C-alpha positions as CSV (number, residue, x, y, z in Angstrom):
1,X,-37.9,69.5,18.3
2,X,-39.4,72.0,16.0
3,X,-43.0,71.8,14.3
4,X,-44.1,72.8,10.9
5,X,-46.7,75.0,12.0
6,X,-47.3,76.7,15.5
7,X,-50.8,76.3,16.8
8,X,-52.2,79.4,18.7
9,X,-54.1,77.0,21.1
10,X,-51.2,74.8,21.9
11,X,-50.0,74.4,25.5
12,X,-46.4,74.6,24.3
13,X,-47.1,78.1,22.9
14,X,-44.9,79.8,25.3
15,X,-41.9,77.5,24.6
16,X,-41.3,78.8,21.0
17,X,-38.7,81.3,20.3
18,X,-35.7,82.6,21.9
19,X,-35.2,81.1,25.4
20,X,-37.2,78.1,24.6
21,X,-36.1,74.4,24.8
22,X,-33.5,73.2,22.4
23,X,-33.2,70.0,20.5
24,X,-32.3,67.0,22.3
25,X,-28.5,66.3,22.0
26,X,-26.8,63.1,21.8
27,X,-26.2,62.8,25.5
28,X,-30.0,63.3,26.2
29,X,-30.9,60.8,23.6
30,X,-28.7,58.2,25.0
31,X,-30.2,58.8,28.5
32,X,-33.6,58.3,27.1
33,X,-32.8,55.2,25.1
34,X,-31.1,53.8,28.5
35,X,-34.1,54.6,30.4
36,X,-36.4,52.7,28.0
37,X,-33.9,49.8,27.8
38,X,-33.8,49.3,31.4
39,X,-37.7,49.2,32.1
40,X,-39.2,46.1,30.6
41,X,-42.7,47.4,31.7
42,X,-42.4,50.1,28.8
43,X,-44.5,48.6,25.9
44,X,-45.1,51.7,23.7
45,X,-42.9,54.7,23.0
46,X,-44.7,57.8,21.9
47,X,-42.8,60.4,19.7
48,X,-44.3,64.0,19.9
49,X,-43.0,67.4,19.8
50,X,-42.6,69.6,18.3
51,X,-43.2,67.2,15.6
52,X,-41.2,64.1,14.9
53,X,-41.8,63.9,11.3
54,X,-39.8,67.1,10.6
55,X,-36.6,65.1,11.2
56,X,-34.8,64.0,8.0
57,X,-35.6,60.6,7.0
58,X,-32.1,59.3,7.4
59,X,-31.9,60.7,10.9
60,X,-35.3,59.2,11.7
61,X,-34.3,55.7,10.3
62,X,-31.0,55.9,12.4
63,X,-32.9,56.7,15.5
64,X,-35.7,54.1,15.1
65,X,-33.1,51.6,14.3
66,X,-32.0,51.8,17.8
67,X,-35.2,50.4,19.0
68,X,-34.9,47.1,17.1
69,X,-32.7,45.8,19.9
70,X,-35.2,46.7,22.7
71,X,-37.6,43.8,22.5
72,X,-40.0,44.8,25.1
73,X,-41.0,47.9,23.2
74,X,-43.6,46.7,20.7
75,X,-45.4,49.9,19.6
76,X,-43.9,53.1,18.2
77,X,-46.4,55.9,18.0
78,X,-45.8,59.2,16.2
79,X,-48.1,62.4,16.8
80,X,-47.8,64.7,13.8
81,X,-49.2,67.5,11.7
82,X,-46.8,67.2,8.9
83,X,-49.3,65.1,6.4
84,X,-51.8,67.9,6.9
85,X,-49.7,71.1,6.9
86,X,-46.6,70.0,4.7
87,X,-47.8,66.9,2.9
88,X,-44.9,66.9,0.4
89,X,-42.6,65.8,3.3
90,X,-44.2,62.5,3.3
91,X,-41.7,61.0,0.8
92,X,-40.9,57.5,0.0
93,X,-37.9,57.9,2.1
94,X,-39.8,58.9,5.1
95,X,-42.4,56.3,4.7
96,X,-39.6,53.7,4.3
97,X,-38.1,54.8,7.6
98,X,-41.5,54.2,9.4
99,X,-42.0,51.0,8.0
100,X,-38.6,49.3,8.5
101,X,-38.6,49.5,12.4
102,X,-39.2,46.0,13.3
103,X,-42.0,47.4,15.5
104,X,-45.8,48.1,14.9
105,X,-46.0,51.8,14.1
106,X,-49.0,54.1,14.6
107,X,-49.2,57.6,13.3
108,X,-51.5,60.1,15.0
109,X,-52.9,62.7,12.5
110,X,-53.7,66.1,14.0
111,X,-56.4,68.1,12.0
112,X,-59.0,70.3,13.4
113,X,-61.3,71.1,10.4
114,X,-62.4,69.2,7.2
115,X,-60.9,72.0,5.0
116,X,-57.6,70.8,6.2
117,X,-58.1,67.4,4.5
118,X,-56.9,68.9,1.0
119,X,-56.2,66.8,-1.9
120,X,-52.5,67.0,-1.2
121,X,-53.1,65.9,2.5
122,X,-55.3,63.1,1.5
123,X,-52.6,61.9,-1.0
124,X,-49.9,62.0,1.8
125,X,-52.3,59.9,4.1
126,X,-52.8,57.5,1.2
127,X,-48.9,57.0,0.8
128,X,-48.8,56.1,4.5
129,X,-51.8,53.9,4.5
130,X,-50.8,52.1,1.2
131,X,-47.5,51.3,3.0
132,X,-49.3,49.6,5.8
133,X,-48.8,52.4,8.5
134,X,-51.9,52.5,10.8
135,X,-53.2,55.8,11.5
136,X,-55.5,57.3,14.2
137,X,-56.6,61.0,14.6
138,X,-56.4,63.7,17.3
139,X,-58.3,66.9,17.2
140,X,-58.6,69.8,19.5
141,X,-62.3,71.1,20.2
142,X,-62.1,74.8,19.3
143,X,-64.9,77.4,19.9
144,X,-66.2,78.8,16.8
145,X,-64.3,76.5,14.3
146,X,-65.3,72.9,14.9
147,X,-67.7,72.9,17.7
148,X,-70.8,72.4,15.7
149,X,-72.1,68.9,14.8
150,X,-71.9,69.6,11.0
151,X,-68.2,70.5,11.1
152,X,-67.2,67.7,13.4
153,X,-69.1,65.0,11.7
154,X,-67.6,66.2,8.2
155,X,-64.0,66.0,9.9
156,X,-64.6,62.4,11.4
157,X,-66.0,61.1,8.2
158,X,-63.1,62.7,6.1
159,X,-60.6,60.8,8.7
160,X,-62.4,57.6,8.1
161,X,-62.4,58.0,4.2
162,X,-58.6,58.6,4.4
163,X,-58.1,55.4,6.5
164,X,-57.6,57.3,9.6
165,X,-59.5,56.1,12.7
166,X,-60.7,58.7,14.9
167,X,-59.0,58.5,18.2
168,X,-59.0,61.5,20.5
169,X,-61.2,64.7,20.6
170,X,-59.2,67.0,23.1
171,X,-61.0,69.6,25.3
172,X,-58.9,72.8,25.2
173,X,-55.9,72.9,27.3
174,X,-55.7,75.7,30.0
175,X,-52.8,77.3,28.1
176,X,-52.5,81.2,28.8
177,X,-54.2,83.4,26.2
178,X,-56.3,80.6,24.7
179,X,-59.7,81.0,26.6
180,X,-61.5,82.3,23.6
181,X,-60.8,79.0,21.9
182,X,-62.3,76.9,24.7
183,X,-65.7,75.5,24.9
184,X,-67.3,74.5,28.2
185,X,-67.1,70.7,29.0
186,X,-71.0,70.7,28.9
187,X,-70.8,72.1,25.4
188,X,-68.3,69.5,24.4
189,X,-70.6,66.7,25.8
190,X,-73.6,68.0,24.0
191,X,-71.6,67.9,20.7
192,X,-70.5,64.2,21.6
193,X,-74.2,63.4,22.0
194,X,-75.0,65.0,18.5
195,X,-72.3,63.0,17.0
196,X,-73.5,59.7,18.5
197,X,-76.9,60.4,16.8
198,X,-75.3,61.1,13.3
199,X,-72.2,59.2,12.9
200,X,-71.4,55.3,12.9
201,X,-69.2,54.0,15.7
202,X,-66.3,53.8,13.4
203,X,-66.3,57.5,13.1
204,X,-66.6,58.3,17.0
205,X,-63.7,60.0,18.7
206,X,-63.3,59.9,22.5
207,X,-63.6,63.1,24.2
208,X,-60.9,63.6,26.6
209,X,-59.4,66.1,29.2
210,X,-55.6,66.3,29.8
211,X,-55.5,66.8,33.6
212,X,-53.1,69.8,34.4
213,X,-49.8,68.6,36.1
214,X,-49.0,65.5,34.1
215,X,-51.7,63.2,35.5
216,X,-52.9,61.9,32.3
217,X,-56.1,62.0,30.0
218,X,-59.4,60.9,31.1
219,X,-62.5,60.4,29.0
220,X,-65.2,63.0,29.7
221,X,-68.0,62.2,27.3
222,X,-71.6,62.1,28.2
223,X,-73.1,59.5,30.2
224,X,-76.2,57.7,29.0
225,X,-76.9,55.6,32.0
226,X,-79.2,57.1,34.6
227,X,-79.4,56.4,38.2
228,X,-83.0,55.1,38.1
229,X,-82.6,52.1,35.7
230,X,-83.0,54.2,32.6
231,X,-80.7,54.5,29.5
232,X,-80.8,57.7,27.2
233,X,-80.6,57.1,23.4
234,X,-78.7,59.4,21.1
235,X,-82.0,61.4,20.5
236,X,-82.6,62.0,24.2
237,X,-85.3,59.7,24.8
238,X,-85.2,57.6,28.0
239,X,-85.7,53.9,28.2
240,X,-86.2,51.5,31.2
241,X,-83.4,48.8,31.6
242,X,-83.3,46.8,34.7
243,X,-79.4,46.5,35.2
244,X,-79.5,44.2,38.1
245,X,-82.1,41.8,37.0
246,X,-80.7,38.2,36.3
247,X,-81.5,36.6,33.1
């Protein structure tokens, strides 16, 4: 699956171009659907990429129609940059394809800087929100681009104003050739502390690390609970709290 833009920090950067993976054919698609159909423990299906919203609306609708008969799948989630980098693609036909699934649909919007939330992007997000499509955000923490509290706060507030709930703030992947984009985890945790002091809970993302090797994502935000019955507030002040006292 292709993407509307190729991010230099992406862990898939080495799969672009000649010799990279091809689009899934009908045989691969049928195998994937059979796998999902035969496993009732699968509650949610994530469409990622590439970018699933580069597919023509007619083809997307045909694909999603296949899930109506899989009763145990309740959630369909799409991860995309399309509303941000190619907002004209968010047409009435595409929105209808996402709405008419018989499932609960979430769209995860990837943006990394408040300047990406242009008037055109906000209009595309409004078309999705007005149609009842729930949206969450994902952002990659990038050194020198969005690793200061002012920029990140502006981005998170911009998401909320566009009816996108902040979801994931990704620590930079260990992709070859991307070390100049990565902060340290300590720097990311300091940023999260600063956001906690200036943003409402509605605008707080979860700072996560994707463990190499396919072992999943884990939260790596700062810890506010001390080992000596203290709690640290967003401004750095420590306060006594007797965790084990019965009331």
